[in-house]
C-alpha positions in Angstrom: 75.7 131.0 66.1 76.6 132.3 69.6 73.1 131.7 70.9 73.2 128.1 69.7 76.6 127.5 71.2 75.4 129.0 74.5 72.3 126.7 74.5 74.4 123.6 73.8 76.8 124.6 76.6 74.0 125.3 79.1 73.4 123.5 82.4 70.4 121.9 80.7 72.7 120.0 78.3 75.1 119.1 81.1 78.1 118.6 78.8 76.0 116.7 76.2 77.2 113.2 77.0 75.9 110.6 74.6 73.0 108.7 76.0 72.4 111.2 78.9 69.5 113.5 79.6 71.8 116.4 78.6 72.5 114.6 75.3 68.8 114.4 74.7 68.4 118.1 75.4 71.2 118.8 73.0 69.5 116.8 70.2 66.3 118.8 70.8 68.1 122.1 70.6 70.0 121.1 67.4 66.7 119.8 65.8 64.9 123.0 66.6 67.8 125.1 65.3 67.8 123.3 62.0 64.0 123.8 61.7 64.4 127.5 62.4 67.0 127.5 59.7 64.4 126.3 57.2 65.3 122.6 57.1 63.3 119.5 57.9 65.5 117.5 60.3 65.0 113.9 61.5 66.6 111.9 64.2 68.5 108.7 63.3 68.8 106.6 66.5 72.2 105.3 67.4 71.6 102.4 69.7 75.2 101.7 70.5 75.7 105.0 72.3 72.0 105.5 73.4 71.8 108.7 71.4 71.0 109.9 67.9 72.2 111.6 64.8 70.3 114.6 63.5 70.0 114.6 59.7 68.5 117.2 57.4 68.5 116.9 53.6 68.4 119.5 50.8 67.9 117.5 47.6 69.5 118.6 44.4 68.9 117.8 40.8 72.0 115.7 40.1 71.1 112.6 42.1 74.4 112.9 44.0 75.2 114.3 47.4 77.7 116.2 49.6 77.5 115.6 53.3 78.5 118.3 55.9 78.9 117.0 59.4 79.9 117.9 63.0 79.4 115.9 66.1 77.1 117.4 68.8 78.1 115.3 71.8 80.8 116.1 74.4 82.2 114.5 77.6 79.2 115.3 79.9 79.7 115.7 83.6 82.6 114.1 85.4 82.4 114.5 89.2 81.6 118.1 90.0 82.9 119.3 86.6 80.7 120.1 83.6 82.6 119.8 80.4 80.8 122.4 78.3 82.5 121.6 75.0 82.2 125.0 73.3 85.0 124.5 70.8 84.5 120.7 71.0 82.1 120.7 69.3 79.3 123.2 69.8 81.0 125.8 67.6 81.1 123.4 64.6 77.5 122.5 65.1 76.6 126.2 65.0 78.6 126.6 61.8 76.8 123.6 60.4 73.4 125.1 61.1 74.5 128.5 59.8 75.7 126.9 56.5 72.4 125.0 56.4 70.4 128.2 56.8 72.3 129.9 53.9 71.9 126.9 51.6 68.2 126.5 52.4 67.6 130.1 51.6 69.2 129.7 48.2 69.6 126.1 47.1 72.9 125.2 45.5 73.0 124.0 41.9 73.6 120.4 41.0 74.2 118.1 44.0 72.1 117.8 47.1 73.4 118.5 50.5 72.9 116.4 53.7 73.6 118.1 57.0 74.5 115.6 59.7 75.0 116.4 63.5 76.5 113.1 64.7 76.4 111.7 68.2 78.8 109.4 70.1 82.1 110.9 68.7 83.7 111.2 72.2 85.1 108.4 74.3 84.2 105.7 75.0 82.4 105.5 71.6 85.2 106.9 69.4 86.2 104.6 66.6 83.7 101.9 67.7 80.5 100.6 66.2 78.7 102.9 68.7 80.1 106.0 67.1 77.3 108.0 65.4 79.2 108.5 62.2 80.1 104.8 62.0 76.4 104.0 62.5 75.5 106.4 59.8 78.1 104.9 57.4 76.5 101.5 58.0 73.0 102.9 57.6 73.3 105.9 55.3 70.5 108.3 54.7 71.8 108.8 51.2 73.8 106.1 49.4 77.5 106.2 50.0 78.1 105.3 46.4 76.3 108.5 45.4 78.1 110.6 48.0 80.8 112.6 46.3 82.3 114.3 49.4 82.0 114.3 53.2 83.1 117.4 55.0 83.6 117.0 58.8 84.3 119.8 61.2 85.8 119.6 64.7 87.5 122.2 66.9 86.8 125.1 64.5 85.8 127.7 67.1 89.0 129.0 68.4 91.8 131.4 67.2 95.2 129.7 67.0 97.7 130.8 69.5 97.7 133.1 72.6 96.7 136.8 72.5 98.9 138.7 70.2 99.5 135.9 67.8 99.8 137.3 64.2 96.4 137.4 62.4 97.4 135.1 59.6 98.3 132.4 62.2 95.3 133.0 64.5 92.9 132.9 61.5 94.2 129.5 60.3 92.0 126.5 59.7 93.6 123.2 58.7 92.1 121.1 56.0 93.1 117.4 56.0 92.2 114.8 53.4 92.0 116.8 50.1 94.7 114.6 48.6 92.3 111.6 48.8 90.0 113.0 46.2 90.9 113.6 42.5 90.8 117.3 41.9 89.9 118.1 45.5 93.2 119.5 46.6 93.2 121.9 43.6 89.7 123.0 44.6 90.7 123.7 48.2 93.9 125.5 47.1 91.8 127.6 44.6 89.5 128.8 47.4 91.9 128.7 50.4 92.3 132.5 50.8 88.9 133.5 49.4 87.4 134.6 52.7 88.7 137.6 54.8 89.5 136.5 58.3 90.3 132.9 57.4 93.3 131.1 56.1 92.7 127.5 55.0 95.9 125.4 55.1 96.1 121.9 53.7 97.7 118.9 55.5 97.8 115.3 54.6 95.2 113.1 56.4 98.0 110.8 57.6 99.9 113.6 59.3 97.8 112.8 62.5 96.0 109.7 63.7 92.3 109.5 62.7 90.7 112.2 65.0 87.0 112.6 64.2 84.0 111.6 62.2 85.7 111.4 58.8 87.4 108.1 59.8 84.4 105.8 58.9 84.1 107.5 55.4 87.9 107.2 54.8 87.7 103.5 55.5 84.9 103.2 53.0 86.8 105.2 50.4 84.4 108.1 50.3 86.3 111.4 49.5 86.4 113.6 52.6 87.7 116.8 54.1 88.4 117.4 57.8 88.3 121.0 58.9 89.9 121.7 62.3 91.9 124.2 64.3 93.7 121.5 66.2 93.7 121.1 70.0 93.7 124.2 72.0 94.9 124.4 75.6 91.3 124.0 76.9 90.7 120.8 74.8 88.8 118.3 76.9 88.8 120.5 80.0 86.0 122.3 81.8 87.6 125.5 80.6 86.3 124.9 77.0 83.7 127.6 77.4 81.8 130.1 75.1 83.8 133.1 76.1 87.0 131.6 74.6 85.6 131.3 71.1 86.5 133.5 68.2 83.1 134.4 66.8 84.5 136.4 63.9 86.5 133.3 62.8 83.4 131.1 63.1 81.5 133.6 60.9 84.3 133.5 58.3 84.3 129.7 58.4 80.6 129.6 57.7 81.0 131.9 54.8 83.9 130.0 53.4 82.2 126.6 53.7 79.0 127.9 52.1 81.0 129.1 49.1 83.1 125.9 48.9 80.0 123.6 49.1 78.2 125.6 46.4 81.2 125.3 44.1 81.5 121.5 44.8 77.8 121.0 44.2 77.9 122.6 40.8 81.0 120.7 39.5 80.5 118.5 36.5 82.9 115.9 37.9 82.9 114.3 41.4 86.0 113.7 43.5 87.0 110.1 42.9 88.7 108.6 45.9 92.4 107.9 45.5 95.2 106.8 47.9 97.5 109.7 47.3 99.6 111.0 50.1 100.8 114.7 50.2 103.4 115.2 52.9 104.6 118.2 51.0 101.3 120.0 51.6 101.7 119.5 55.3 105.3 120.7 55.3 104.4 123.8 53.2 101.7 124.7 55.7 104.1 124.3 58.7 106.8 126.4 56.9 104.3 129.2 56.2 103.0 129.2 59.8 106.6 129.3 61.2 107.3 132.2 58.8 104.3 134.1 60.1 104.9 133.3 63.8 108.5 134.6 63.8 111.1 134.0 66.5 114.0 131.7 66.9 112.0 128.5 67.6 109.8 129.2 64.6 112.8 129.8 62.4 114.2 126.4 63.3 110.8 124.8 62.5 110.7 126.5 59.2 114.2 125.3 58.3 113.4 121.7 59.2 110.1 121.9 57.2 111.9 123.1 54.1 114.6 120.4 54.5 111.9 117.8 54.8 110.1 119.2 51.8 113.2 118.8 49.7 113.2 115.1 50.6 109.7 114.5 49.1 109.4 112.8 45.8 107.6 114.3 42.8 104.2 113.1 44.2 104.8 114.9 47.5 105.6 111.8 49.6 108.2 111.8 52.2 110.4 108.7 52.7 108.9 106.6 55.5 112.2 107.1 57.4 111.5 110.9 57.6 107.8 110.9 58.4 108.4 110.7 62.2 110.3 114.0 62.0 107.4 115.6 60.2 104.9 114.4 62.7 107.0 115.6 65.7 107.4 119.0 64.0 103.6 119.2 63.5 103.0 118.3 67.1 105.5 121.0 68.3 103.7 123.6 66.2 100.3 122.5 67.5 101.6 122.8 71.1 103.1 126.2 70.5 99.7 127.4 69.2 97.6 125.8 71.9 
């Protein structure tokens, strides 16, 4: 994984801007990495951004699919600065390829798996028709109606918090969107602590604005998960470099995701889309993080999180009048761990 991240962050890729020579170099590197992993990738041109999605399928025997995705583009070169994008999002692409390698070596039971390295996620293409995941959703390689789950990764390569942050906090990975699929939250909770070196913590998809490639699938009511570590202090800066990644956490993430995908592929039932909201899950995750962080500010955050949890109804929904408090608290926690 480190070698792939280094290649994607090289001078040859020049920040991997969509539609640039560096972006084309990145697509070649990702395509070759998937081939080396035992897959048969193909490029899906994305005319709107001048780039392309890289897709690789592992058919199953159930006629249904799970999609695992990460965007491979970044901000490119701005003036004299090369934006390497190690955490955003070369690390997730490396995890994607590693999971693909493991699944190709031993095919999962049941559903097929499609690996997708999307282009055009970064500005100015984000949330437009030129976005690679939006183009895919309009022109899917496998039918959306036969896609039971889409798992998107973004910003998964860094440890949370500065040096010295307690391990349970540093090892955290947020999982948004599980409440939108029937039975999906229970499956995530069942496996949340199943991999040493990783703590998967659920949060409601509406706790933050749409931030990545899951948005086109959400709009089309396809069940989804968004895995992320949130924005670090090097987010969208030239300092987002390979040396700042937590390789052990990336390795744990790949192992966890492989196990989760195998379990999801083998399920008898799918995850039917639903419009549930689970603010309580977000607040429980915030309270647990604050407990583990320690200190006076964290204690205040924990107290507020618990007060807000008590306001949730039996379905886990906060009153609309309290949701701004939750979002401000979540932002404060993210900033303290950047």
